[in-house]
C-alpha positions in Angstrom: 0.0 0.0 0.0 1.4 3.4 -1.0 2.0 6.1 1.6 -0.3 9.1 1.3 1.4 12.4 0.5 1.9 14.7 3.5 0.3 18.1 3.8 3.3 20.0 2.4 3.5 17.8 -0.7 -0.3 18.0 -1.2 -0.2 21.8 -0.9 2.7 22.1 -3.3 1.0 19.8 -5.9 -2.3 21.8 -5.7 -0.5 25.1 -5.9 1.5 24.0 -9.0 -1.6 22.7 -10.7 -3.6 25.8 -9.8 -1.0 28.1 -11.4 -0.9 25.9 -14.5 -4.7 25.9 -14.9 -5.0 29.6 -14.2 -2.5 30.2 -17.1 -4.9 28.4 -19.5 -3.0 25.1 -19.8 -5.0 21.9 -19.7 -4.7 19.5 -16.8 -3.2 16.8 -19.0 -0.5 19.1 -20.4 0.1 20.5 -16.9 0.6 17.1 -15.4 3.0 16.3 -18.2 5.0 19.5 -17.5 5.1 18.7 -13.8 6.4 15.2 -14.6 9.2 16.6 -16.7 10.2 19.0 -13.8 9.9 16.3 -11.1 13.0 16.4 -8.9 12.7 12.9 -7.4 12.1 9.5 -9.0 9.1 8.9 -6.7 7.4 12.1 -7.7 8.1 11.3 -11.4 6.5 7.8 -11.0 3.4 9.2 -9.3 2.9 11.9 -12.0 3.5 9.3 -14.7 0.6 7.2 -13.3 -1.6 10.3 -13.1 -0.7 11.2 -16.7 -1.4 7.8 -18.0 -4.8 7.5 -16.4 -5.7 11.1 -17.4 -5.0 10.2 -21.0 -7.2 7.2 -20.8 -10.2 8.7 -18.9 -9.9 12.4 -19.3 -10.8 12.8 -15.6 -8.3 14.2 -13.2 -10.0 12.9 -10.1 -9.9 9.3 -11.4 -6.2 9.7 -12.2 -5.5 11.0 -8.7 -7.4 8.1 -7.2 -5.5 5.6 -9.3 -2.1 6.9 -8.0 -3.1 5.9 -4.5 -1.3 8.7 -2.7 -4.0 11.4 -2.5 -6.6 11.6 0.3 -10.3 11.1 -0.4 -11.1 14.7 0.4 -8.8 16.1 -2.3 -10.1 13.6 -4.8 -13.7 14.4 -4.1 -13.0 18.2 -4.3 -11.2 17.7 -7.6 -14.2 15.9 -9.0 -16.4 18.8 -7.9 -14.1 21.3 -9.5 -14.2 19.3 -12.8 -18.0 19.1 -12.8 -18.5 22.8 -11.9 -15.7 24.1 -14.2 -13.9 25.7 -11.3 -10.9 23.3 -11.0 -8.3 26.1 -10.9 -10.1 27.8 -8.0 -10.6 24.5 -6.2 -6.9 23.7 -6.5 -6.0 27.1 -5.2 -8.3 26.7 -2.2 -6.9 23.2 -1.6 -3.4 24.5 -1.6 -4.3 27.0 1.1 -6.2 24.3 3.0 -3.3 21.9 3.2 -0.9 24.7 4.0 -3.0 25.6 6.9 -3.2 21.9 8.0 0.6 21.8 7.9 0.9 25.0 10.0 -1.4 23.4 12.6 0.6 20.2 12.7 3.9 22.0 12.8 2.7 24.3 15.5 1.8 21.3 17.7 5.1 19.5 17.0 7.2 22.6 17.7 5.3 23.4 20.9 5.7 19.9 22.2 9.3 19.3 21.3 10.9 21.2 24.2 8.6 19.7 26.9 9.3 16.2 25.5 13.0 16.9 25.7 12.6 18.1 29.3 10.6 15.0 30.2 13.3 12.7 28.6 16.0 14.5 30.6 13.9 14.0 33.7 13.6 10.3 33.2 17.3 9.9 32.3 18.4 11.8 35.5 16.1 9.8 37.7 17.2 6.5 36.2 20.9 7.3 36.6 20.3 8.5 40.1 18.3 5.4 41.1 20.3 2.8 39.3 23.9 4.2 39.6 24.1 6.7 42.5 21.9 5.0 45.1 23.9 1.7 45.2 27.0 3.9 45.9 25.3 5.4 48.9 24.1 1.9 49.9 27.7 0.8 50.0 28.7 3.8 52.1 25.9 2.9 54.6 27.0 -0.7 54.7 30.6 0.3 55.5 29.3 2.5 58.3 27.4 -0.4 59.7 23.9 0.7 58.7 21.4 0.1 56.0 19.0 2.1 54.0 15.3 1.9 55.0 12.1 3.8 54.5 12.0 6.0 51.3 15.7 5.5 50.5 15.4 1.7 50.9 12.4 1.7 48.6 14.3 3.8 46.0 17.2 1.4 46.2 14.9 -1.6 45.7 13.5 0.2 42.6 16.9 0.8 41.2 17.9 -2.9 41.8 14.7 -4.0 40.0 15.4 -1.6 37.1 18.9 -3.0 36.7 17.9 -6.6 37.1 15.0 -6.5 34.7 16.4 -3.9 32.3 15.4 -6.0 29.2 11.8 -6.0 30.4 11.7 -2.3 30.9 13.4 -1.7 27.5 10.7 -3.9 25.9 8.0 -1.9 27.7 9.6 1.4 26.5 9.6 0.1 22.9 6.0 -0.9 23.2 5.2 2.6 24.5 7.0 4.1 21.6 5.1 2.0 19.2 1.8 3.0 20.8 2.8 6.7 20.6 3.6 6.3 16.9 0.2 4.6 16.4 -1.6 7.4 18.2 0.2 10.2 16.2 0.7 8.7 12.7 -2.5 6.7 12.0 -6.0 8.2 11.6 -7.5 5.5 13.9 -4.8 6.2 16.5 -5.4 10.0 16.3 -9.1 9.3 17.0 -8.2 7.3 20.1 -5.8 10.0 21.2 -8.5 12.7 20.7 -10.9 10.7 23.0 -8.2 10.5 25.7 -7.3 14.2 25.4 -11.0 15.2 25.5 -11.1 14.1 29.1 -8.9 17.0 30.1 -10.5 20.5 29.9 -7.4 22.4 28.5 -6.8 19.9 25.7 -10.5 19.5 25.0 -10.7 23.3 24.4 -7.7 23.2 22.1 -9.0 20.2 20.1 -12.4 22.0 19.7 -10.7 25.1 18.3 -8.6 23.1 15.9 -11.8 21.2 14.8 -13.6 24.5 14.2 -10.7 25.7 12.1 -10.7 22.6 9.9 -14.5 22.7 9.7 -14.6 26.3 8.6 -11.8 25.9 6.1 -13.3 22.8 4.6 -16.8 24.4 4.4 -15.2 27.5 2.7 -13.7 25.3 -0.1 -16.9 23.3 -0.5 -19.2 26.3 -0.8 -16.7 28.0 -3.1 -16.8 25.0 -5.4 -20.6 25.3 -5.8 -21.8 22.6 -3.3 -24.9 23.1 -1.4 -24.8 23.1 2.4 -25.9 19.5 2.9 -23.2 18.1 0.5 -20.7 20.4 2.1 -21.5 19.1 5.6 -21.2 15.5 4.5 -17.9 16.1 2.8 -16.3 18.2 5.6 -17.4 15.8 8.3 -14.7 13.4 6.9 -12.0 15.9 7.7 -12.8 16.0 11.4 -11.2 13.4 13.7 -12.8 14.8 16.9 -15.7 12.5 17.6 -17.5 15.1 19.7 -17.3 17.7 17.0 -18.6 15.1 14.4 -21.6 14.7 16.6 -22.2 18.4 16.4 -22.0 18.3 12.6 -24.5 15.4 12.5 -26.9 17.4 14.7 -26.5 20.5 12.5 -27.3 18.3 9.4 -30.4 17.0 11.0 -31.6 20.5 11.8 -31.0 21.5 8.2 -33.1 18.5 7.0 -35.8 19.7 9.4 -35.9 23.1 7.7 -33.7 25.2 10.0 -31.6 28.0 8.6 -27.9 27.2 8.1 -26.7 29.8 10.7 -29.3 28.7 13.2 -28.2 25.0 12.8 -24.5 26.0 13.4 -25.4 28.1 16.4 -27.8 25.6 18.1 -25.6 22.6 17.5 -22.7 24.4 19.2 -20.4 24.5 16.2 -20.2 28.3 16.1 -21.5 30.8 18.6 -21.4 34.5 19.4 -19.6 36.7 16.9 -18.6 33.9 14.6 -22.3 32.8 14.2 -23.2 36.4 13.3 -20.3 36.6 10.8 -21.6 33.5 9.1 -25.2 34.9 9.0 -24.0 38.1 7.4 -21.8 36.1 5.0 -24.8 34.1 3.7 -27.0 37.2 3.4 -24.3 39.0 1.4 -23.3 36.0 -0.7 -19.8 35.9 0.8 -20.1 32.9 3.1 -17.0 31.2 1.7 -14.8 34.2 2.4 -16.2 34.6 5.9 -15.7 30.9 6.7 -12.1 31.2 5.5 -11.5 34.2 7.9 -13.1 32.2 10.7 -10.8 29.3 10.0 -7.7 31.5 10.2 -9.0 33.1 13.4 -9.6 29.8 15.1 -6.2 28.6 14.1 -4.6 31.7 15.6 -6.6 31.1 18.8 -5.5 27.5 18.9 -1.9 28.5 18.5 -2.1 31.0 21.3 -3.8 28.5 23.5 -1.2 25.9 22.8 1.6 28.4 23.6 -0.1 29.2 26.9 -0.3 25.5 27.8 3.3 24.9 26.9 4.4 28.0 28.9 2.8 26.5 32.0 4.1 23.0 31.2 7.8 23.9 31.0 8.2 25.3 34.6 6.0 22.5 35.9 8.4 19.9 34.5 11.4 21.7 35.9 9.7 21.9 39.3 8.8 18.2 39.3 12.4 17.3 38.3 13.8 19.5 41.2 11.4 18.1 43.7 12.0 14.4 42.8 15.8 14.7 42.7 15.7 16.7 46.0 13.6 14.1 47.7 15.9 11.3 46.6 19.0 13.1 47.8 17.4 14.1 51.1 16.2 10.6 51.8 19.9 9.5 51.7 21.8 12.6 53.0 19.7 13.1 56.1 20.2 9.6 57.5 23.9 9.8 56.5 24.4 13.0 58.3 22.7 11.5 61.4 25.1 8.5 61.3 28.2 10.7 60.9 27.0 12.8 63.8 26.7 9.7 66.0 30.1 8.5 65.0 31.6 12.0 65.8 
């Protein structure tokens, strides 16, 4: 099974094709040009498959599907662009969409990198302290005719167990790493991770803002492509991995089927509220709903970035404090009894 292109590659492809189509060149000729300019063998092979199927069928969305490296959302939107005659505009909107998706992903990765490094340092320091330093203190106690007990004795026992069953703990760490890869790299894993994170209020609020940004951006593209609101809802719901937000979308769709206005459905289902709901209402009245939703998407992304930075700014000093407290407790559990023994000897 071929690996799907990442957000940066999808954005680059859509942007290139959009520029080609805007200049009046056909999709077939454009793909041929892109194939000639491909800088990697893999890209050339993908474009060759697209070119061959495009020559056979004359349909770009069928050619993209045959390549096996494009997501269903992009393929569906390409089909809509071909049917409505707005393929150049759809590709331009998709380029911005995947650029924004990459910005969201990069923001999360960059924000979490330093805390993860701090956490790794915390674990390494504690393991070295428990496995290597504590036995040295235990030897000193033994030479002084005493032994570790209480907290220090428990820590020493933990260090002995870690050293004795190192292979088991390494296996557990590898399993944990595999689970983290599953939770971050696969769509099914991200859904599980979202469910876990939704149990915590700060991450629940962050996930909701990111979901709102993706929803608004997807709806903007769909409406710009000529889809009606029901088709747009159905298409965009596939973009959202947050189960709670998908339920809101389903609720809004039911309200639309019952005859409710689009803005009322968004408001009452909890997707948008306050100023954003009023912005969407004005957008539909003035015929600029797609532009308004695009602005809302950017606004939610900026809010999510700010929220993430606030969470990280609180997490960093918390990790430092935890490291200091744990190391201090371990050292005090050893040093205080040792000082008492030395005083008695003196």
